[in-house]
N, C-alpha and C positions, 0 to 999 in steps of 0.2 A: 680550434683546440681547445682542451682545457689543461695549463699547466699543474703542476704538480702545485699543490697549498703546503701549510705548514699540516694541512692531519694528516697529508699522505707519507708526510715521515716518519710517522704512525704507521702505516701499511702493514697488515699481515707480513711478513716473510714469504708466505708459501705464495701470495700472490706476487709481490715482487720477484721471486723466485721463476715460478712462472711466464714473469714478463719475461725475464732473460733469457730463458732457454728458447721463447718464441724467438725472441730476436737475435739468439746465432743457428737457428733451423735458415731463421728468413737468410742472412748473410750469407750462410752453407750453399745456396742456392745459387748464390750471384759468384763465390770466390771457387765452388769448384762444376759450374757450368751445369748446373742437374737440379732440374724443375721438377725432380721426382717428389709428389708428393705436397707439393708447393701448391696445389690447390685449397688441400687443406688447413692452408694457413691465414687464409683471405675471407671476411667476413661480406656476405651477400652486400650488406651496402657500403663498402671500402669505397673513402674517396683517398685518391692520394694526388696531389700536387709535385711535379716536377719542376725540378731546379732551374728548366728553361722552358720557354723562354722566357727573359727578363723583362718588365720588372716578375711578373703574379705568378709564372709557372703553367707548364699545360694542364689542365684541372683535370682527371678522370673520372667519371662519378661508376659506382656501380663493380662486383667479382669480376664478369668478364670481361668488362674495360681494363680493368687495373691487372689482372693476369695475363691479359696480351700485353699491356706495355711490360710490365717488369720481362714475361718468356722472352719479350724480342732483346731484353738487354742478357737474360740469363744466359740463353742460347746463343750469341755473339762472344768467338772464339777472340775477336782481335780486344773486348772489352778484360780491364783486368781491376776488379775490384778487391780493394783492402779494407777490410775495416779496423779500424784502429781504435775504439773505445765503445761499449755500452753501458749509459746510467741508465737501471730502471727505478721508477718508484711507483708501484702499486700495478698498475693497469697501465702507464704511461712510460715513453721511453724515448732517451737520446742516442741516437748512431753516429758518431763520428767516422770519419769515411774517406779514404781516393781511391780516384778510379784514374786508369789509363789507357786510354782508346785511341794508341798509335804510337809515333815516336816526336820526340820533338815538348818544347816546352806548350805548345799551347793545345796540347792532345790531351795534358793533365788536369786534375778538378780534386779538390777539398769540398769537403761538406757534411752537413750534418740531414739527417733525416728526423723531425720531431715523430711519434709515434703513439699511439695509441689504441689497445687492448681492451675489448667484450667479449668475457664467456672463453678466451682464449683461442680469439681472433684477430687478426688485427682490422680493425675500421676505421683508421685513420693514416697518413702515413704524408706528412708535410716535408717537400725535400728543399733545404737553403745549399747552395755554393758558391766557391771562390774560385773565380774563373779566372788562368793569367791571363797575363798582356792587359787587365783594366788598368787603366792611368789612374792613378791620385794626382786631384787636382787638388790646388786652396781652400777651395769651399766643401775637398770632404772629409767628414772627423778622419 
């Protein structure tokens, strides 16, 4: 993933606005448990890395595989996804979110997705999350 550089800070507002709108549509599928139109958001060569299993996350390549992974989450009524913030920079975005998949602290997670867009479709989604119960050791910063 290419992170926004200083040159992206001056990216045309319409490109940033389009990326923000795309991220809202992406998030809405999860919050409303409705995958209608979701296929149109994903590029044929999309690459996705899930938050688990640690430390690398499950890597999924290609539109069909990414859609299958995401639709399993979207269509699962026990998963509650809450987006907290979207920051877009040209064709890159950061989505901060919270996910609850059951009751109790062990079933909650906060995380971010680093997203990259090309020609109005998601081409890369890298997920990172905080997992409850992970003990901090003396060597952990």
